C-alpha positions as CSV (number, residue, x, y, z in Angstrom):
1,X,16.1,-38.8,11.6
2,X,12.8,-37.4,13.0
3,X,14.4,-37.0,16.4
4,X,17.2,-34.8,14.9
5,X,14.6,-32.7,13.0
6,X,12.6,-31.9,16.0
7,X,15.2,-31.8,18.7
8,X,15.7,-28.4,20.3
9,X,19.4,-27.6,21.0
10,X,20.1,-26.9,24.7
11,X,22.1,-23.7,23.8
12,X,18.9,-21.8,23.2
13,X,16.1,-21.7,25.8
14,X,12.4,-21.8,24.9
15,X,12.0,-18.3,26.3
16,X,14.8,-17.0,24.1
17,X,13.2,-18.7,21.1
18,X,10.0,-16.7,21.8
19,X,11.7,-13.4,22.6
20,X,13.9,-13.3,19.6
21,X,11.1,-13.1,17.0
22,X,9.2,-10.6,19.2
23,X,12.2,-8.3,19.5
24,X,13.0,-8.5,15.7
25,X,9.3,-7.9,14.9
26,X,9.0,-4.8,17.1
27,X,12.3,-3.4,15.7
28,X,11.2,-4.0,12.1
29,X,7.9,-2.1,12.8
30,X,9.9,0.8,14.3
31,X,12.4,0.8,11.4
32,X,9.6,0.7,8.7
33,X,7.9,3.6,10.5
34,X,11.1,5.6,10.6
35,X,12.1,5.0,7.0
36,X,8.7,5.9,5.7
37,X,5.7,4.6,3.8
38,X,7.7,4.3,0.5
39,X,9.4,1.2,1.8
40,X,5.9,-0.4,2.0
41,X,4.8,0.8,-1.4
42,X,7.4,-1.3,-3.3
43,X,7.6,1.2,-6.1
44,X,10.8,0.1,-7.7
45,X,13.1,-2.9,-7.9
46,X,15.5,-1.4,-5.4
47,X,12.8,-1.2,-2.7
48,X,11.7,-4.8,-3.5
49,X,15.3,-6.0,-3.1
50,X,15.5,-4.3,0.3
51,X,12.3,-5.9,1.5
52,X,13.3,-9.4,0.2
53,X,16.8,-9.1,1.7
54,X,15.4,-7.9,5.0
55,X,13.8,-11.3,5.7
56,X,17.1,-13.1,5.0
57,X,19.0,-10.6,7.1
58,X,16.9,-11.1,10.3
59,X,16.5,-14.9,9.9
60,X,19.4,-15.8,12.2
61,X,18.4,-13.2,14.7
62,X,14.9,-14.9,14.9
63,X,15.9,-18.5,15.1
64,X,19.5,-18.3,16.4
65,X,21.7,-21.4,15.9
66,X,18.7,-23.7,15.9
67,X,17.8,-25.3,12.5
68,X,15.3,-27.7,13.9
69,X,11.7,-27.9,12.8
70,X,10.6,-27.3,16.3
71,X,12.7,-24.2,16.6
72,X,11.2,-22.9,13.3
73,X,7.7,-23.7,14.5
74,X,8.3,-21.9,17.8
75,X,9.7,-18.9,15.9
76,X,6.8,-18.8,13.5
77,X,4.3,-19.1,16.4
78,X,6.0,-16.2,18.2
79,X,5.9,-14.0,15.1
80,X,2.2,-14.8,14.5
81,X,1.4,-14.3,18.2
82,X,3.1,-10.9,18.4
83,X,1.4,-9.8,15.2
84,X,-2.0,-10.9,16.5
85,X,-1.4,-9.1,19.8
86,X,-0.3,-5.9,18.2
87,X,-3.3,-5.9,15.8
88,X,-5.7,-6.4,18.7
89,X,-3.9,-3.7,20.7
90,X,-4.1,-1.2,17.8
91,X,-7.7,-2.1,17.2
92,X,-8.6,-1.4,20.8
93,X,-6.5,1.8,21.0
94,X,-7.1,4.0,18.0
95,X,-4.8,6.8,19.4
96,X,-1.9,4.4,19.5
97,X,-2.8,3.0,16.1
98,X,-2.8,6.6,14.7
99,X,0.5,7.4,16.4
100,X,2.2,4.2,15.0
101,X,0.6,4.4,11.6
102,X,1.0,8.1,11.0
103,X,-1.0,10.2,8.5
104,X,-1.6,9.9,4.8
105,X,0.5,12.1,2.7
106,X,-1.3,14.2,0.1
107,X,0.7,14.1,-3.1
108,X,-1.7,15.6,-5.6
109,X,-4.6,18.0,-4.8
110,X,-6.8,19.3,-7.6
111,X,-4.3,18.2,-10.2
112,X,-1.4,20.0,-8.6
113,X,1.6,18.1,-7.3
114,X,2.8,18.9,-3.8
115,X,6.5,19.0,-4.3
116,X,7.3,19.1,-0.5
117,X,5.3,16.0,0.1
118,X,6.9,14.2,-2.9
119,X,10.3,15.1,-1.5
120,X,9.4,14.0,2.0
121,X,8.3,10.6,0.6
122,X,11.3,10.4,-1.8
123,X,9.0,10.0,-4.8
124,X,9.8,11.1,-8.3
125,X,7.4,12.4,-10.9
126,X,7.9,9.1,-12.8
127,X,7.0,7.1,-9.7
128,X,3.8,9.1,-9.4
129,X,3.0,8.8,-13.1
130,X,3.4,5.0,-12.8
131,X,0.9,4.9,-10.0
132,X,-1.5,7.1,-12.0
133,X,-1.3,4.8,-15.0
134,X,-1.9,1.7,-12.8
135,X,-5.0,3.4,-11.5
136,X,-6.2,4.2,-15.0
137,X,-5.4,7.9,-15.3
138,X,-3.7,9.2,-18.4
139,X,-2.2,12.3,-16.8
140,X,-1.7,13.9,-13.4
141,X,-4.1,16.7,-14.4
142,X,-7.0,14.2,-14.4
143,X,-6.4,13.4,-10.8
144,X,-8.2,15.4,-8.1
145,X,-6.5,13.7,-5.1
146,X,-3.7,11.3,-4.7
147,X,-2.4,10.3,-1.3
148,X,0.1,7.8,0.0
149,X,-1.5,5.9,2.9
150,X,0.3,4.9,6.0
151,X,0.3,1.2,4.9
152,X,2.1,2.1,1.7
153,X,-0.9,2.0,-0.7
154,X,-2.0,4.9,-2.9
155,X,-5.5,6.3,-2.9
156,X,-6.4,8.1,-6.1
157,X,-9.5,10.0,-6.9
158,X,-10.3,11.4,-10.3
159,X,-11.3,15.0,-11.0
160,X,-15.0,15.6,-11.3
161,X,-16.1,17.9,-14.0
162,X,-17.2,21.4,-12.9
163,X,-20.9,22.3,-13.2
164,X,-20.3,24.2,-16.4
165,X,-18.3,21.3,-17.9
166,X,-21.0,18.8,-16.9
167,X,-23.7,21.1,-18.4
168,X,-21.8,21.5,-21.6
169,X,-21.4,17.7,-21.8
170,X,-25.1,17.1,-21.1
171,X,-26.0,19.6,-23.8
172,X,-23.8,17.9,-26.3
173,X,-25.4,14.5,-25.6
174,X,-28.9,16.0,-25.9
175,X,-28.0,17.7,-29.2
176,X,-26.6,14.4,-30.5
177,X,-29.7,12.6,-29.4
178,X,-31.9,15.1,-31.1
179,X,-29.8,14.9,-34.3
180,X,-30.3,11.2,-34.4
181,X,-34.1,11.5,-33.9
182,X,-34.3,14.1,-36.7
183,X,-32.3,11.8,-39.0
184,X,-34.6,8.9,-38.2
185,X,-37.8,11.1,-38.8
186,X,-36.3,12.3,-42.2
187,X,-35.7,8.7,-43.2
188,X,-39.3,7.7,-42.3
189,X,-40.7,10.7,-44.3
190,X,-38.6,9.8,-47.3
191,X,-39.9,6.2,-47.2
192,X,-43.6,7.3,-47.0
């Protein structure tokens, strides 16, 4: 039984077992780059279904006709090795990393939605509102900056109050504090 599990069929060479996952990996990287950051963001059930189906779709291309444990281990090793190699390559070459990763897309600036950016990334207002709620913002107007990063994550920064708004808030707090102190002093005077 063990011999059957680990026996590599003669129809597929070791070199082919290593090259198959490498080729599929590189193609997937290119395809994900072409189809945009939204595929990585997993915003809705349809995108999730595509990503889950993708692994099943490329499975046979990676391992071929081989169902042995050894073949699976070789395929897994090749995938991990190419991933490690690419990450080291991108770390050592920032220009190549930037070219492959691309730029962040600014979706909201100073509370205003960039409709062209939303269209480019195929995002709806509801998609964006869902992201804002996950980040703890009640409305789009409370967001100063929202960008979709090259890796599919969202960066959201809240609006900071203007100097006048901050001063007014500080004054309100000071007045409330003084009101409490006066009330406490009145209570002390009444007790004396």
